[in-house]
N, CA, C and O atoms as a CHARMM CRD file, in Angstrom:
* protein
*
  340
    1    1 MET  N     -0.45300   7.38700  -5.92000 PROA 1      0.00000
    2    1 MET  CA    -0.73600   7.58400  -7.37400 PROA 1      0.00000
    3    1 MET  C     -1.93300   6.54200  -7.85800 PROA 1      0.00000
    4    1 MET  O     -1.67200   5.37700  -8.15900 PROA 1      0.00000
    5    2 PRO  N     -3.08700   7.01200  -7.89400 PROA 2      0.00000
    6    2 PRO  CA    -4.18900   6.14800  -8.30100 PROA 2      0.00000
    7    2 PRO  C     -3.84600   5.45900  -9.62500 PROA 2      0.00000
    8    2 PRO  O     -3.21100   6.06000 -10.49200 PROA 2      0.00000
    9    3 GLY  N     -4.25600   4.23000  -9.77700 PROA 3      0.00000
   10    3 GLY  CA    -4.02700   3.58100 -10.96000 PROA 3      0.00000
   11    3 GLY  C     -2.60100   2.97000 -11.20300 PROA 3      0.00000
   12    3 GLY  O     -2.34200   2.37200 -12.24700 PROA 3      0.00000
   13    4 THR  N     -1.72500   3.13800 -10.23700 PROA 4      0.00000
   14    4 THR  CA    -0.41700   2.59500 -10.32600 PROA 4      0.00000
   15    4 THR  C     -0.45700   1.12800 -10.08700 PROA 4      0.00000
   16    4 THR  O     -1.15300   0.64400  -9.19400 PROA 4      0.00000
   17    5 SER  N      0.32300   0.38700 -10.91700 PROA 5      0.00000
   18    5 SER  CA     0.31000  -1.02500 -10.71500 PROA 5      0.00000
   19    5 SER  C      1.01000  -1.45600  -9.46800 PROA 5      0.00000
   20    5 SER  O      1.81000  -0.71200  -8.90000 PROA 5      0.00000
   21    6 ARG  N      0.72600  -2.61200  -9.05300 PROA 6      0.00000
   22    6 ARG  CA     1.27900  -3.22500  -7.84800 PROA 6      0.00000
   23    6 ARG  C      2.73000  -3.34900  -7.93300 PROA 6      0.00000
   24    6 ARG  O      3.41900  -3.15600  -6.93100 PROA 6      0.00000
   25    7 GLU  N      3.25100  -3.66300  -9.07900 PROA 7      0.00000
   26    7 GLU  CA     4.67100  -3.84300  -9.27700 PROA 7      0.00000
   27    7 GLU  C      5.38900  -2.51700  -9.32200 PROA 7      0.00000
   28    7 GLU  O      6.52900  -2.41700  -8.87000 PROA 7      0.00000
   29    8 ALA  N      4.73800  -1.48100  -9.86600 PROA 8      0.00000
   30    8 ALA  CA     5.35300  -0.15900  -9.84100 PROA 8      0.00000
   31    8 ALA  C      5.36300   0.41500  -8.35800 PROA 8      0.00000
   32    8 ALA  O      6.33900   1.05100  -7.95900 PROA 8      0.00000
   33    9 LEU  N      4.35200   0.19800  -7.61900 PROA 9      0.00000
   34    9 LEU  CA     4.30500   0.61700  -6.21200 PROA 9      0.00000
   35    9 LEU  C      5.42800  -0.09600  -5.42800 PROA 9      0.00000
   36    9 LEU  O      6.10600   0.51900  -4.60600 PROA 9      0.00000
   37   10 MET  N      5.60700  -1.38000  -5.69300 PROA 10     0.00000
   38   10 MET  CA     6.65800  -2.08500  -4.93000 PROA 10     0.00000
   39   10 MET  C      8.07100  -1.65800  -5.41000 PROA 10     0.00000
   40   10 MET  O      8.99400  -1.58100  -4.59800 PROA 10     0.00000
   41   11 ARG  N      8.23800  -1.39000  -6.67900 PROA 11     0.00000
   42   11 ARG  CA     9.59900  -0.85100  -7.01300 PROA 11     0.00000
   43   11 ARG  C      9.86100   0.51000  -6.43600 PROA 11     0.00000
   44   11 ARG  O     10.98400   0.83200  -6.04800 PROA 11     0.00000
   45   12 ASP  N      8.79500   1.32700  -6.38000 PROA 12     0.00000
   46   12 ASP  CA     9.03000   2.61800  -5.73900 PROA 12     0.00000
   47   12 ASP  C      9.36400   2.46900  -4.26900 PROA 12     0.00000
   48   12 ASP  O     10.24800   3.15700  -3.75700 PROA 12     0.00000
   49   13 LEU  N      8.67300   1.58800  -3.59500 PROA 13     0.00000
   50   13 LEU  CA     8.93000   1.39600  -2.24900 PROA 13     0.00000
   51   13 LEU  C     10.36600   0.78700  -1.91900 PROA 13     0.00000
   52   13 LEU  O     11.00500   1.12000  -0.92100 PROA 13     0.00000
   53   14 GLN  N     10.78600  -0.09500  -2.81600 PROA 14     0.00000
   54   14 GLN  CA    12.09400  -0.68000  -2.71200 PROA 14     0.00000
   55   14 GLN  C     13.13400   0.36800  -2.96800 PROA 14     0.00000
   56   14 GLN  O     14.15300   0.36100  -2.27800 PROA 14     0.00000
   57   15 ALA  N     12.96300   1.25800  -3.89500 PROA 15     0.00000
   58   15 ALA  CA    13.93300   2.19700  -4.30300 PROA 15     0.00000
   59   15 ALA  C     14.10600   3.27400  -3.11100 PROA 15     0.00000
   60   15 ALA  O     15.22600   3.67100  -2.79100 PROA 15     0.00000
   61   16 VAL  N     13.03100   3.68300  -2.53100 PROA 16     0.00000
   62   16 VAL  CA    12.96500   4.54200  -1.37400 PROA 16     0.00000
   63   16 VAL  C     13.72500   3.85300  -0.20000 PROA 16     0.00000
   64   16 VAL  O     14.58900   4.44200   0.45000 PROA 16     0.00000
   65   17 SER  N     13.35200   2.59500   0.02100 PROA 17     0.00000
   66   17 SER  CA    14.01800   1.84600   1.15000 PROA 17     0.00000
   67   17 SER  C     15.52300   1.76800   0.96700 PROA 17     0.00000
   68   17 SER  O     16.28800   1.92800   1.91800 PROA 17     0.00000
   69   18 PHE  N     15.95300   1.51100  -0.31700 PROA 18     0.00000
   70   18 PHE  CA    17.34200   1.42100  -0.54900 PROA 18     0.00000
   71   18 PHE  C     18.11400   2.72500  -0.24000 PROA 18     0.00000
   72   18 PHE  O     19.18000   2.71900   0.37600 PROA 18     0.00000
   73   19 VAL  N     17.51300   3.84000  -0.70300 PROA 19     0.00000
   74   19 VAL  CA    18.14600   5.10900  -0.40200 PROA 19     0.00000
   75   19 VAL  C     18.14900   5.46000   1.05200 PROA 19     0.00000
   76   19 VAL  O     19.11000   6.03500   1.56200 PROA 19     0.00000
   77   20 LEU  N     16.99500   5.09100   1.77400 PROA 20     0.00000
   78   20 LEU  CA    16.99700   5.31500   3.24600 PROA 20     0.00000
   79   20 LEU  C     18.07200   4.38600   3.89500 PROA 20     0.00000
   80   20 LEU  O     18.77000   4.84600   4.79900 PROA 20     0.00000
   81   21 ASP  N     18.22000   3.20400   3.50800 PROA 21     0.00000
   82   21 ASP  CA    19.31900   2.30700   4.14100 PROA 21     0.00000
   83   21 ASP  C     20.72000   2.97300   3.84400 PROA 21     0.00000
   84   21 ASP  O     21.58900   3.04400   4.71200 PROA 21     0.00000
   85   22 ASP  N     20.87200   3.42600   2.64500 PROA 22     0.00000
   86   22 ASP  CA    22.22600   4.02600   2.28800 PROA 22     0.00000
   87   22 ASP  C     22.46500   5.24000   3.16000 PROA 22     0.00000
   88   22 ASP  O     23.55600   5.39700   3.70900 PROA 22     0.00000
   89   23 ILE  N     21.44400   6.12300   3.30300 PROA 23     0.00000
   90   23 ILE  CA    21.68800   7.27700   4.09200 PROA 23     0.00000
   91   23 ILE  C     21.98700   6.87500   5.59500 PROA 23     0.00000
   92   23 ILE  O     22.86400   7.44600   6.24300 PROA 23     0.00000
   93   24 ALA  N     21.24900   5.91700   6.07700 PROA 24     0.00000
   94   24 ALA  CA    21.47200   5.34200   7.48100 PROA 24     0.00000
   95   24 ALA  C     22.94800   4.92900   7.62200 PROA 24     0.00000
   96   24 ALA  O     23.60100   5.24600   8.61700 PROA 24     0.00000
   97   25 LEU  N     23.43300   4.24700   6.65100 PROA 25     0.00000
   98   25 LEU  CA    24.83100   3.83200   6.69700 PROA 25     0.00000
   99   25 LEU  C     25.79200   4.94800   6.79000 PROA 25     0.00000
  100   25 LEU  O     26.72400   4.93500   7.59400 PROA 25     0.00000
  101   26 TYR  N     25.55000   5.97500   5.91400 PROA 26     0.00000
  102   26 TYR  CA    26.34200   7.13300   5.88100 PROA 26     0.00000
  103   26 TYR  C     26.31500   7.89800   7.28900 PROA 26     0.00000
  104   26 TYR  O     27.31700   8.42800   7.76900 PROA 26     0.00000
  105   27 LEU  N     25.09900   7.89400   7.87300 PROA 27     0.00000
  106   27 LEU  CA    24.92700   8.59900   9.07900 PROA 27     0.00000
  107   27 LEU  C     25.67300   7.99200  10.28700 PROA 27     0.00000
  108   27 LEU  O     25.95800   8.62900  11.30100 PROA 27     0.00000
  109   28 GLN  N     25.95400   6.70700  10.07300 PROA 28     0.00000
  110   28 GLN  CA    26.68200   5.96400  11.18000 PROA 28     0.00000
  111   28 GLN  C     28.13800   6.53400  11.29200 PROA 28     0.00000
  112   28 GLN  O     28.72700   6.55000  12.37300 PROA 28     0.00000
  113   29 THR  N     28.63700   6.95400  10.24900 PROA 29     0.00000
  114   29 THR  CA    30.01600   7.59800  10.28100 PROA 29     0.00000
  115   29 THR  C     30.02400   9.06700  10.27300 PROA 29     0.00000
  116   29 THR  O     31.03300   9.70100  10.58400 PROA 29     0.00000
  117   30 HSD  N     28.89900   9.63200   9.91700 PROA 30     0.00000
  118   30 HSD  CA    28.71200  11.16000   9.92500 PROA 30     0.00000
  119   30 HSD  C     27.52100  11.69200  10.64900 PROA 30     0.00000
  120   30 HSD  O     26.67900  12.40500  10.10300 PROA 30     0.00000
  121   31 PRO  N     27.47900  11.31300  11.92400 PROA 31     0.00000
  122   31 PRO  CA    26.13900  11.53600  12.68500 PROA 31     0.00000
  123   31 PRO  C     25.75000  13.02700  12.90300 PROA 31     0.00000
  124   31 PRO  O     24.65200  13.28900  13.39300 PROA 31     0.00000
  125   32 ILE  N     26.59800  13.98600  12.56200 PROA 32     0.00000
  126   32 ILE  CA    26.19000  15.34600  12.69200 PROA 32     0.00000
  127   32 ILE  C     25.99000  16.08200  11.33600 PROA 32     0.00000
  128   32 ILE  O     25.83100  17.30200  11.30100 PROA 32     0.00000
  129   33 ASP  N     26.00100  15.38400  10.33400 PROA 33     0.00000
  130   33 ASP  CA    25.75900  15.95900   8.99800 PROA 33     0.00000
  131   33 ASP  C     24.32700  16.30000   8.87000 PROA 33     0.00000
  132   33 ASP  O     23.48500  15.44100   8.60900 PROA 33     0.00000
  133   34 GLN  N     24.02800  17.61200   9.06100 PROA 34     0.00000
  134   34 GLN  CA    22.71300  18.05200   8.94500 PROA 34     0.00000
  135   34 GLN  C     22.00300  17.87200   7.59500 PROA 34     0.00000
  136   34 GLN  O     20.81000  17.56700   7.57000 PROA 34     0.00000
  137   35 ALA  N     22.68700  18.04800   6.51700 PROA 35     0.00000
  138   35 ALA  CA    22.06700  17.76000   5.25000 PROA 35     0.00000
  139   35 ALA  C     21.63200  16.35900   5.15800 PROA 35     0.00000
  140   35 ALA  O     20.51300  16.06600   4.73700 PROA 35     0.00000
  141   36 ALA  N     22.51800  15.46200   5.55600 PROA 36     0.00000
  142   36 ALA  CA    22.17900  13.99000   5.53700 PROA 36     0.00000
  143   36 ALA  C     21.00100  13.69400   6.47100 PROA 36     0.00000
  144   36 ALA  O     20.13300  12.87900   6.15700 PROA 36     0.00000
  145   37 LEU  N     20.98900  14.33200   7.55800 PROA 37     0.00000
  146   37 LEU  CA    19.86300  14.14600   8.57300 PROA 37     0.00000
  147   37 LEU  C     18.46400  14.55500   7.88500 PROA 37     0.00000
  148   37 LEU  O     17.46000  13.84800   7.96500 PROA 37     0.00000
  149   38 ARG  N     18.52000  15.78100   7.20000 PROA 38     0.00000
  150   38 ARG  CA    17.37100  16.19600   6.62500 PROA 38     0.00000
  151   38 ARG  C     16.94700  15.26900   5.43300 PROA 38     0.00000
  152   38 ARG  O     15.75400  15.09700   5.18200 PROA 38     0.00000
  153   39 CYS  N     17.91600  14.69100   4.72100 PROA 39     0.00000
  154   39 CYS  CA    17.70400  13.86100   3.64800 PROA 39     0.00000
  155   39 CYS  C     17.05700  12.52800   4.17100 PROA 39     0.00000
  156   39 CYS  O     16.13100  11.96700   3.58500 PROA 39     0.00000
  157   40 TYR  N     17.61000  12.09700   5.27500 PROA 40     0.00000
  158   40 TYR  CA    17.00300  10.89500   5.91500 PROA 40     0.00000
  159   40 TYR  C     15.52900  11.09700   6.32800 PROA 40     0.00000
  160   40 TYR  O     14.68400  10.22500   6.12700 PROA 40     0.00000
  161   41 GLU  N     15.26600  12.22800   6.88800 PROA 41     0.00000
  162   41 GLU  CA    13.91900  12.49100   7.27000 PROA 41     0.00000
  163   41 GLU  C     12.99400  12.57400   6.10500 PROA 41     0.00000
  164   41 GLU  O     11.84400  12.14100   6.17800 PROA 41     0.00000
  165   42 LYS  N     13.49700  13.14100   4.99700 PROA 42     0.00000
  166   42 LYS  CA    12.68100  13.24100   3.74900 PROA 42     0.00000
  167   42 LYS  C     12.31900  11.89900   3.26400 PROA 42     0.00000
  168   42 LYS  O     11.14100  11.63000   3.02500 PROA 42     0.00000
  169   43 TYR  N     13.27000  11.03500   3.10500 PROA 43     0.00000
  170   43 TYR  CA    13.13200   9.71000   2.54900 PROA 43     0.00000
  171   43 TYR  C     12.35800   8.74900   3.58900 PROA 43     0.00000
  172   43 TYR  O     11.63700   7.84000   3.17700 PROA 43     0.00000
  173   44 ARG  N     12.52900   8.97700   4.81600 PROA 44     0.00000
  174   44 ARG  CA    11.71700   8.30100   5.82300 PROA 44     0.00000
  175   44 ARG  C     10.21500   8.52100   5.62300 PROA 44     0.00000
  176   44 ARG  O      9.38500   7.61300   5.65500 PROA 44     0.00000
  177   45 ASP  N      9.93400   9.87300   5.40300 PROA 45     0.00000
  178   45 ASP  CA     8.48000  10.19900   5.21100 PROA 45     0.00000
  179   45 ASP  C      8.00100   9.69800   3.86100 PROA 45     0.00000
  180   45 ASP  O      6.84500   9.30300   3.71000 PROA 45     0.00000
  181   46 LEU  N      8.89300   9.71400   2.88000 PROA 46     0.00000
  182   46 LEU  CA     8.53600   9.06100   1.51900 PROA 46     0.00000
  183   46 LEU  C      8.21900   7.61800   1.59800 PROA 46     0.00000
  184   46 LEU  O      7.30100   7.11200   0.95300 PROA 46     0.00000
  185   47 LYS  N      9.05800   6.91600   2.46300 PROA 47     0.00000
  186   47 LYS  CA     8.82600   5.50600   2.62700 PROA 47     0.00000
  187   47 LYS  C      7.50900   5.26600   3.35100 PROA 47     0.00000
  188   47 LYS  O      6.78400   4.34600   2.97300 PROA 47     0.00000
  189   48 ARG  N      7.17300   6.02500   4.34300 PROA 48     0.00000
  190   48 ARG  CA     5.93000   5.84300   5.10200 PROA 48     0.00000
  191   48 ARG  C      4.79200   6.04400   4.17100 PROA 48     0.00000
  192   48 ARG  O      3.83300   5.27500   4.24500 PROA 48     0.00000
  193   49 LYS  N      4.80800   7.02400   3.28600 PROA 49     0.00000
  194   49 LYS  CA     3.72200   7.37000   2.34700 PROA 49     0.00000
  195   49 LYS  C      3.67500   6.20100   1.30900 PROA 49     0.00000
  196   49 LYS  O      2.58000   5.77300   0.94400 PROA 49     0.00000
  197   50 ALA  N      4.77900   5.70500   0.85000 PROA 50     0.00000
  198   50 ALA  CA     4.80500   4.60600  -0.07500 PROA 50     0.00000
  199   50 ALA  C      4.19600   3.31800   0.45400 PROA 50     0.00000
  200   50 ALA  O      3.45200   2.62500  -0.24000 PROA 50     0.00000
  201   51 GLU  N      4.54200   3.01100   1.73800 PROA 51     0.00000
  202   51 GLU  CA     4.06600   1.91100   2.48100 PROA 51     0.00000
  203   51 GLU  C      2.46300   2.04500   2.68600 PROA 51     0.00000
  204   51 GLU  O      1.67900   1.11800   2.48000 PROA 51     0.00000
  205   52 GLU  N      2.12800   3.23600   3.08800 PROA 52     0.00000
  206   52 GLU  CA     0.67800   3.46400   3.22000 PROA 52     0.00000
  207   52 GLU  C     -0.14100   3.28600   1.94300 PROA 52     0.00000
  208   52 GLU  O     -1.20300   2.66400   1.93500 PROA 52     0.00000
  209   53 GLU  N      0.39800   3.85800   0.86500 PROA 53     0.00000
  210   53 GLU  CA    -0.28300   3.71600  -0.43600 PROA 53     0.00000
  211   53 GLU  C     -0.27800   2.24600  -0.89100 PROA 53     0.00000
  212   53 GLU  O     -1.28100   1.79600  -1.44400 PROA 53     0.00000
  213   54 TYR  N      0.75000   1.51800  -0.69600 PROA 54     0.00000
  214   54 TYR  CA     0.71600   0.11300  -1.05800 PROA 54     0.00000
  215   54 TYR  C     -0.23800  -0.68300  -0.17900 PROA 54     0.00000
  216   54 TYR  O     -0.97600  -1.53000  -0.68400 PROA 54     0.00000
  217   55 MET  N     -0.23800  -0.42200   1.16100 PROA 55     0.00000
  218   55 MET  CA    -1.15300  -1.18500   1.98800 PROA 55     0.00000
  219   55 MET  C     -2.59100  -0.82900   1.76500 PROA 55     0.00000
  220   55 MET  O     -3.46300  -1.68700   1.90700 PROA 55     0.00000
  221   56 ASN  N     -2.86900   0.37900   1.42600 PROA 56     0.00000
  222   56 ASN  CA    -4.25800   0.74900   1.15600 PROA 56     0.00000
  223   56 ASN  C     -4.77900   0.14700  -0.07700 PROA 56     0.00000
  224   56 ASN  O     -5.98900  -0.05700  -0.17700 PROA 56     0.00000
  225   57 ALA  N     -3.96400  -0.15500  -1.02700 PROA 57     0.00000
  226   57 ALA  CA    -4.32800  -0.84400  -2.26100 PROA 57     0.00000
  227   57 ALA  C     -4.25300  -2.31800  -2.20400 PROA 57     0.00000
  228   57 ALA  O     -5.09300  -2.99600  -2.79600 PROA 57     0.00000
  229   58 TYR  N     -3.21700  -2.89500  -1.46900 PROA 58     0.00000
  230   58 TYR  CA    -2.89000  -4.33200  -1.62900 PROA 58     0.00000
  231   58 TYR  C     -2.85200  -5.06000  -0.27300 PROA 58     0.00000
  232   58 TYR  O     -2.66000  -6.27600  -0.26400 PROA 58     0.00000
  233   59 GLY  N     -3.02000  -4.40100   0.83200 PROA 59     0.00000
  234   59 GLY  CA    -2.93300  -5.09100   2.17900 PROA 59     0.00000
  235   59 GLY  C     -1.58100  -4.89800   2.82300 PROA 59     0.00000
  236   59 GLY  O     -0.69100  -4.25000   2.27300 PROA 59     0.00000
  237   60 PRO  N     -1.45200  -5.47100   3.99000 PROA 60     0.00000
  238   60 PRO  CA    -0.22100  -5.31400   4.76000 PROA 60     0.00000
  239   60 PRO  C      1.01100  -5.86200   4.17600 PROA 60     0.00000
  240   60 PRO  O      0.95300  -6.91000   3.53200 PROA 60     0.00000
  241   61 LEU  N      2.14800  -5.22600   4.35000 PROA 61     0.00000
  242   61 LEU  CA     3.45900  -5.68000   3.88000 PROA 61     0.00000
  243   61 LEU  C      4.09400  -6.68000   4.86200 PROA 61     0.00000
  244   61 LEU  O      4.79100  -7.61500   4.47000 PROA 61     0.00000
  245   62 ARG  N      3.82800  -6.44600   6.13000 PROA 62     0.00000
  246   62 ARG  CA     4.36500  -7.32900   7.11900 PROA 62     0.00000
  247   62 ARG  C      3.36500  -7.57100   8.23400 PROA 62     0.00000
  248   62 ARG  O      2.33900  -6.89600   8.31700 PROA 62     0.00000
  249   63 GLU  N      3.68200  -8.58400   9.13200 PROA 63     0.00000
  250   63 GLU  CA     2.68300  -8.80400  10.13900 PROA 63     0.00000
  251   63 GLU  C      2.62000  -7.67600  11.18100 PROA 63     0.00000
  252   63 GLU  O      1.62800  -7.58700  11.90500 PROA 63     0.00000
  253   64 ASP  N      3.63800  -6.81600  11.28100 PROA 64     0.00000
  254   64 ASP  CA     3.53900  -5.74600  12.17700 PROA 64     0.00000
  255   64 ASP  C      2.74000  -4.50100  11.63000 PROA 64     0.00000
  256   64 ASP  O      2.58700  -3.48600  12.30900 PROA 64     0.00000
  257   65 ASN  N      2.25800  -4.64400  10.39700 PROA 65     0.00000
  258   65 ASN  CA     1.40500  -3.69800   9.79300 PROA 65     0.00000
  259   65 ASN  C     -0.11600  -3.97500  10.05000 PROA 65     0.00000
  260   65 ASN  O     -1.00800  -3.23500   9.63500 PROA 65     0.00000
  261   66 VAL  N     -0.31700  -5.09600  10.76500 PROA 66     0.00000
  262   66 VAL  CA    -1.67500  -5.55700  11.11000 PROA 66     0.00000
  263   66 VAL  C     -2.00000  -4.99600  12.47100 PROA 66     0.00000
  264   66 VAL  O     -1.22400  -5.24000  13.39500 PROA 66     0.00000
  265   67 PHE  N     -3.08600  -4.26200  12.67800 PROA 67     0.00000
  266   67 PHE  CA    -3.48400  -3.81700  14.08300 PROA 67     0.00000
  267   67 PHE  C     -4.10500  -4.89000  14.86900 PROA 67     0.00000
  268   67 PHE  O     -5.16200  -5.42500  14.53600 PROA 67     0.00000
  269   68 VAL  N     -3.43300  -5.19600  15.91800 PROA 68     0.00000
  270   68 VAL  CA    -3.90500  -6.33300  16.77900 PROA 68     0.00000
  271   68 VAL  C     -4.64600  -5.67100  17.92400 PROA 68     0.00000
  272   68 VAL  O     -4.15700  -4.75700  18.58700 PROA 68     0.00000
  273   69 THR  N     -5.85100  -6.18200  18.11900 PROA 69     0.00000
  274   69 THR  CA    -6.65200  -5.65300  19.34000 PROA 69     0.00000
  275   69 THR  C     -6.79000  -6.82200  20.25000 PROA 69     0.00000
  276   69 THR  O     -5.90300  -7.04500  21.07400 PROA 69     0.00000
  277   70 ASP  N     -7.80300  -7.55900  20.16300 PROA 70     0.00000
  278   70 ASP  CA    -7.93100  -8.68200  21.08100 PROA 70     0.00000
  279   70 ASP  C     -7.71200  -9.97800  20.50300 PROA 70     0.00000
  280   70 ASP  O     -7.90700 -10.99900  21.16200 PROA 70     0.00000
  281   71 ARG  N     -7.30300 -10.00100  19.26200 PROA 71     0.00000
  282   71 ARG  CA    -7.09900 -11.27500  18.54100 PROA 71     0.00000
  283   71 ARG  C     -6.22700 -10.99300  17.30200 PROA 71     0.00000
  284   71 ARG  O     -6.08800  -9.84400  16.88400 PROA 71     0.00000
  285   72 TRP  N     -5.64700 -12.04800  16.72500 PROA 72     0.00000
  286   72 TRP  CA    -4.76900 -12.01400  15.65000 PROA 72     0.00000
  287   72 TRP  C     -5.66200 -11.89400  14.40800 PROA 72     0.00000
  288   72 TRP  O     -6.52800 -12.73600  14.17500 PROA 72     0.00000
  289   73 THR  N     -5.43700 -10.82000  13.60200 PROA 73     0.00000
  290   73 THR  CA    -6.45500 -10.51700  12.49100 PROA 73     0.00000
  291   73 THR  C     -5.79000 -10.72700  11.13800 PROA 73     0.00000
  292   73 THR  O     -6.44500 -10.48700  10.12400 PROA 73     0.00000
  293   74 TRP  N     -4.53100 -11.16000  11.05000 PROA 74     0.00000
  294   74 TRP  CA    -3.87300 -11.31200   9.73400 PROA 74     0.00000
  295   74 TRP  C     -4.68200 -12.18800   8.77400 PROA 74     0.00000
  296   74 TRP  O     -4.90000 -11.85200   7.61000 PROA 74     0.00000
  297   75 ALA  N     -5.11400 -13.32500   9.32100 PROA 75     0.00000
  298   75 ALA  CA    -5.74700 -14.30600   8.42800 PROA 75     0.00000
  299   75 ALA  C     -7.16200 -13.89000   8.09200 PROA 75     0.00000
  300   75 ALA  O     -7.74900 -14.50000   7.19900 PROA 75     0.00000
  301   76 ASP  N     -7.74200 -12.92300   8.72100 PROA 76     0.00000
  302   76 ASP  CA    -9.15100 -12.39600   8.38600 PROA 76     0.00000
  303   76 ASP  C     -9.16200 -11.47600   7.21700 PROA 76     0.00000
  304   76 ASP  O    -10.21000 -11.17400   6.64600 PROA 76     0.00000
  305   77 MET  N     -7.92800 -11.00600   6.84500 PROA 77     0.00000
  306   77 MET  CA    -7.94200 -10.07900   5.74700 PROA 77     0.00000
  307   77 MET  C     -8.02300 -10.77400   4.33200 PROA 77     0.00000
  308   77 MET  O     -7.77700 -11.98000   4.32100 PROA 77     0.00000
  309   78 PRO  N     -8.31400 -10.20700   3.22600 PROA 78     0.00000
  310   78 PRO  CA    -8.42900 -10.95900   1.99200 PROA 78     0.00000
  311   78 PRO  C     -7.04100 -11.36000   1.50600 PROA 78     0.00000
  312   78 PRO  O     -6.06700 -10.61500   1.61700 PROA 78     0.00000
  313   79 TRP  N     -7.00100 -12.55000   0.97400 PROA 79     0.00000
  314   79 TRP  CA    -5.80900 -12.93400   0.41000 PROA 79     0.00000
  315   79 TRP  C     -5.49000 -12.32000  -0.86300 PROA 79     0.00000
  316   79 TRP  O     -6.43000 -11.81300  -1.47600 PROA 79     0.00000
  317   80 PRO  N     -4.21100 -12.27200  -1.41700 PROA 80     0.00000
  318   80 PRO  CA    -3.91800 -11.47100  -2.60100 PROA 80     0.00000
  319   80 PRO  C     -4.77200 -11.90600  -3.74900 PROA 80     0.00000
  320   80 PRO  O     -5.10000 -11.03700  -4.55700 PROA 80     0.00000
  321   81 TRP  N     -5.15800 -13.08400  -3.91800 PROA 81     0.00000
  322   81 TRP  CA    -5.93000 -13.53900  -5.02400 PROA 81     0.00000
  323   81 TRP  C     -7.42500 -13.21100  -4.89500 PROA 81     0.00000
  324   81 TRP  O     -8.17600 -13.28300  -5.86800 PROA 81     0.00000
  325   82 GLU  N     -7.85000 -12.84000  -3.63800 PROA 82     0.00000
  326   82 GLU  CA    -9.23800 -12.45500  -3.38100 PROA 82     0.00000
  327   82 GLU  C     -9.45700 -11.03100  -3.63700 PROA 82     0.00000
  328   82 GLU  O    -10.61700 -10.61800  -3.64700 PROA 82     0.00000
  329   83 ARG  N     -8.46500 -10.21800  -3.84700 PROA 83     0.00000
  330   83 ARG  CA    -8.56500  -8.81600  -4.09400 PROA 83     0.00000
  331   83 ARG  C     -8.96500  -8.58300  -5.49500 PROA 83     0.00000
  332   83 ARG  O     -8.58800  -9.31400  -6.41100 PROA 83     0.00000
  333   84 GLN  N     -9.77900  -7.49300  -5.66200 PROA 84     0.00000
  334   84 GLN  CA   -10.09400  -7.10200  -7.06300 PROA 84     0.00000
  335   84 GLN  C     -9.10400  -6.14400  -7.64600 PROA 84     0.00000
  336   84 GLN  O     -8.47400  -5.42900  -6.86700 PROA 84     0.00000
  337   85 GLY  N     -8.90500  -6.05600  -8.89900 PROA 85     0.00000
  338   85 GLY  CA    -8.03800  -5.10200  -9.46800 PROA 85     0.00000
  339   85 GLY  C     -6.80400  -5.55100  -9.84700 PROA 85     0.00000
  340   85 GLY  O     -5.99300  -4.77500 -10.35200 PROA 85     0.00000
């Protein structure tokens, strides 16, 4: 969502993550529930999209979101206060 605030993106990501965690807990006791499996896949995809949207706008969420090639690149990225917007 272009123009969405950082806080709103983070709230959306946290909400989707909560739902995904809740469904995962349910699936531990109901592993063959097809509706729950489809719901899990849906929210897993929504979480990936929300993470991607956040990272495109504000940078990585975790160190494993940084692509490491031949060196550690985390510190080369702009710090939050160096970003515009």
